[in-house]
C-alpha positions in Angstrom: 0.0 0.0 0.0 1.2 3.5 -0.8 2.1 5.9 2.0 -0.9 8.1 1.2 -3.2 5.0 1.1 -1.8 3.8 4.5 -2.4 7.3 5.9 -6.0 7.4 4.7 -6.8 3.9 6.0 -5.1 4.5 9.4 -6.9 7.8 9.8 -10.3 6.5 8.9 -9.9 3.5 11.3 -8.9 5.9 14.1 -11.9 8.1 13.4 -14.2 5.1 13.3 -16.7 4.1 15.9 -18.2 0.6 16.2 -21.7 1.9 17.1 -21.7 4.3 14.1 -20.3 1.5 11.8 -23.2 -0.8 12.8 -25.8 1.9 12.4 -24.5 2.9 8.9 -24.3 -0.7 7.8 -27.9 -1.2 8.8 -29.1 2.1 7.3 -27.4 1.5 3.9 -28.1 -2.2 3.9 -24.7 -3.0 2.4 -22.4 -6.0 2.4 -19.4 -3.6 2.7 -17.5 -3.3 5.9 -17.7 0.0 7.8 -15.2 1.7 10.0 -17.8 4.1 11.4 -15.9 7.3 10.5 -18.1 10.3 9.7 -18.4 12.0 6.3 -16.7 15.0 7.8 -13.8 12.8 8.9 -13.5 11.3 5.4 -13.5 14.8 3.8 -10.9 16.0 6.4 -8.7 13.1 5.7 -8.6 13.8 2.0 -7.9 17.5 2.7 -5.0 16.2 4.9 -3.7 14.0 2.1 -3.5 17.1 -0.2 -1.5 18.9 2.5 0.7 15.9 3.4 1.4 14.9 -0.2 1.4 18.1 -2.3 1.8 17.9 -6.0 -0.1 14.7 -6.6 -0.3 14.1 -10.3 -3.2 12.8 -12.3 -1.7 9.3 -12.2 -1.1 9.6 -8.4 -4.7 10.6 -7.8 -6.2 7.9 -10.0 -3.9 5.2 -8.5 -4.8 6.3 -5.0 -8.5 6.3 -5.7 -8.2 2.7 -7.1 -6.1 1.7 -4.1 -8.7 3.0 -1.7 -11.6 1.5 -3.7 -10.0 -2.0 -3.8 -10.8 -2.8 -0.2 -14.5 -3.3 0.4 -14.8 -0.7 3.2 -17.4 2.0 2.8 -15.3 4.9 4.2 -12.3 3.9 2.0 -14.6 4.0 -1.1 -16.1 7.2 0.0 -12.6 8.6 0.4 -11.9 7.6 -3.2 -15.0 9.5 -4.3 -14.0 12.6 -2.3 -10.5 12.4 -3.7 -11.9 12.4 -7.3 -14.3 15.2 -6.4 -11.5 17.3 -5.0 -9.3 16.7 -8.1 -11.9 16.7 -10.9 -10.0 19.4 -12.8 -7.2 16.9 -13.5 -9.5 14.1 -14.7 -10.3 13.5 -18.4 -12.6 11.3 -20.5 -10.2 8.4 -20.3 -10.9 8.2 -16.5 -14.5 7.2 -17.3 -13.4 3.6 -17.5 -12.0 3.6 -14.0 -15.2 5.5 -12.8 -17.3 2.9 -14.5 -15.6 0.1 -12.5 -16.3 2.1 -9.3 -20.0 2.6 -10.2 -20.4 -1.1 -11.1 -18.8 -2.1 -7.7 -20.6 0.5 -5.6 -24.1 -0.9 -5.5 -25.1 2.0 -3.2 -26.6 5.3 -4.1 -24.5 6.8 -1.3 -21.4 6.1 -3.6 -23.0 6.2 -7.1 -24.7 9.5 -6.7 -21.7 11.6 -5.7 -19.6 9.9 -8.4 -22.2 10.9 -11.0 -23.1 14.3 -9.7 -19.7 15.5 -8.4 -17.2 13.8 -10.6 -18.7 12.7 -14.0 -21.0 15.7 -14.5 -18.3 18.4 -13.9 -15.8 16.3 -15.8 -18.1 16.4 -18.8 -18.7 20.1 -18.5 -15.0 20.9 -19.0 -14.2 18.5 -21.9 -13.5 19.9 -25.3 -15.7 18.9 -28.2 -13.6 15.8 -29.1 -13.5 14.6 -25.5 -17.2 15.3 -25.0 -18.0 13.2 -28.1 -16.0 10.3 -26.8 -17.5 10.7 -23.3 -21.1 10.8 -24.7 -20.5 7.4 -26.4 -19.5 6.0 -23.0 -22.5 7.5 -21.3 -24.9 6.2 -23.9 -23.5 2.8 -23.3 -23.9 3.2 -19.6 -27.6 4.3 -20.1 -28.3 1.1 -22.0 -26.4 -1.2 -19.6 -28.2 -3.9 -17.6 -26.4 -2.6 -14.4 -28.9 -0.5 -12.5 -26.2 1.7 -10.9 -24.5 2.4 -14.2 -27.9 3.5 -15.7 -28.5 5.7 -12.6 -25.0 7.3 -12.9 -25.6 8.1 -16.6 -28.9 9.7 -15.9 -27.6 11.8 -13.0 -24.5 12.9 -14.9 -26.4 13.9 -18.0 -29.4 15.6 -16.3 -27.0 17.9 -14.3 -25.4 19.3 -17.4 
């Protein structure tokens, strides 16, 4: 695991609470594990990552988001979403493949919706015509996919434009 990934995981574990973890698991009805860290703690941890590891490149950000997503813990996956939200200006249409994998694995509106609303939609807004054309092909495929979460993400991302 990278230094930044270890920092995020350790911080979220330390911010966690068993009672909150159980309550969130019940509320969301998920098979993911939960540390019980608050959304504020997740956001603060990602802000701390930016301070601790300045100058993260596109590749660093996408690699860290994948590293966080790889472990089936809700707060880690939410941290991956927040990391992408915070760095949406460095993302491009080629990152839709990674995001598609996240959406397919999310199975929770609490993860799918912010990916669509706060990552995909703003990413689409800033693409040039060529990038937007390629991205629209991907989103049309998502909209027709059998995966309910992928269809939801396509709808949310395109209705917000």
